[in-house]
FIDREN-155755 format. One record per residue (C-alpha): residue number from 0; residue in three letters; x, y, z. Coordinates in Angstrom, 1 decimal, decimal comma. Last residue first. Example, Ala and Ser with C-alpha at 12.3 -4.5 7.8 and 13.67 -1.06 7.14 Angstrom:
REM FIDREN-155755
PT;1;SER;13,7;-1,1;7,1
PT;0;ALA;12,3;-4,5;7,8
REM end
This chain:
REM FIDREN-155755
PT;79;VAL;55,4;133,2;106,7
PT;78;VAL;51,5;133,5;106,8
PT;77;GLU;49,4;130,9;105,0
PT;76;SER;46,4;132,1;103,0
PT;75;SER;47,4;132,1;99,9
PT;74;THR;48,2;128,4;100,0
PT;73;SER;51,6;126,6;99,2
PT;72;PRO;51,6;123,3;98,2
PT;71;LYS;54,2;121,1;100,7
PT;70;GLU;57,0;119,9;98,5
PT;69;ALA;57,4;116,1;99,0
PT;68;ILE;60,7;115,1;100,6
PT;67;ALA;62,6;112,5;98,6
PT;66;VAL;65,5;111,0;100,6
PT;65;TYR;68,1;109,7;98,5
PT;64;GLU;70,6;106,9;100,2
PT;63;ALA;74,1;106,1;100,4
PT;62;PHE;75,9;103,4;102,4
PT;61;SER;79,3;103,8;104,6
PT;60;GLU;81,2;101,0;106,5
PT;59;SER;83,7;100,3;103,9
PT;58;GLU;86,3;98,3;105,7
PT;57;PRO;89,5;99,8;106,2
PT;56;ILE;92,7;98,3;104,7
PT;55;PRO;94,7;97,1;107,8
PT;54;LEU;98,4;98,7;107,8
PT;53;ASN;101,5;96,9;106,7
PT;52;ASP;102,7;100,7;105,8
PT;51;GLU;103,4;99,3;102,3
PT;50;LEU;99,5;98,1;102,3
PT;49;LEU;98,4;101,3;103,6
PT;48;GLY;100,3;103,2;100,9
PT;47;GLN;99,0;100,9;98,2
PT;46;VAL;95,3;101,9;99,7
PT;45;HIS;95,7;105,4;99,3
PT;44;MET;97,5;105,2;95,8
PT;43;GLU;94,1;103,1;94,2
PT;42;ILE;91,9;105,7;96,4
PT;41;ALA;94,0;108,6;94,8
PT;40;GLU;93,5;106,9;91,2
PT;39;TYR;90,0;106,4;91,8
PT;38;ILE;89,3;110,0;93,1
PT;37;ASN;91,1;111,4;90,1
PT;36;LYS;89,1;109,2;87,4
PT;35;GLU;85,8;110,2;89,2
PT;34;THR;87,1;113,4;89,3
PT;33;GLU;87,7;113,9;85,4
PT;32;GLU;84,7;112,6;84,9
PT;31;ARG;82,5;115,0;86,8
PT;30;THR;84,9;117,9;85,3
PT;29;SER;87,7;120,5;86,3
PT;28;GLY;88,5;118,1;88,9
PT;27;THR;89,3;117,4;92,7
PT;26;ALA;90,3;114,7;94,5
PT;25;VAL;90,5;113,6;98,5
PT;24;CYS;91,6;110,3;100,5
PT;23;GLY;92,0;112,4;103,7
PT;22;PRO;89,8;110,0;105,8
PT;21;LEU;89,3;106,7;103,7
PT;20;ASP;85,9;105,3;105,0
PT;19;PRO;83,8;108,5;104,1
PT;18;SER;85,6;108,6;100,4
PT;17;TYR;86,1;111,8;98,9
PT;16;ALA;85,1;113,7;95,5
PT;15;SER;85,6;117,6;94,3
PT;14;TYR;84,4;119,1;91,4
PT;13;ASN;84,7;122,5;89,5
PT;12;ASN;84,2;125,5;89,1
PT;11;ASN;81,8;126,7;92,1
PT;10;ALA;81,4;123,2;93,7
PT;9;LYS;79,7;120,2;92,4
PT;8;GLU;80,2;117,6;95,0
PT;7;ILE;81,3;113,8;94,5
PT;6;VAL;80,7;111,2;97,4
PT;5;VAL;82,7;107,8;97,1
PT;4;LEU;81,5;104,6;98,7
PT;3;PHE;84,3;102,1;98,6
PT;2;ARG;84,7;98,7;97,4
PT;1;HIS;87,8;96,5;98,1
PT;0;MET;88,8;93,3;95,8
REM end
């Protein structure tokens, strides 16, 4: 089994997705759910193509983290 990080982004009127470990493997959709389905199928096809061409399947080296930044309370004496 292979696991790949997938990034899904909200665009203007749709969603897009890609995997950092599989350059060029992208998908779009009208909804997040459709985009998830489409990127799954795109990755499946991408990996199948690599196997058919006897190319190595990349190891997933990507990871994701959320970074929380506290909002600094504004003061009326601050100059912007």
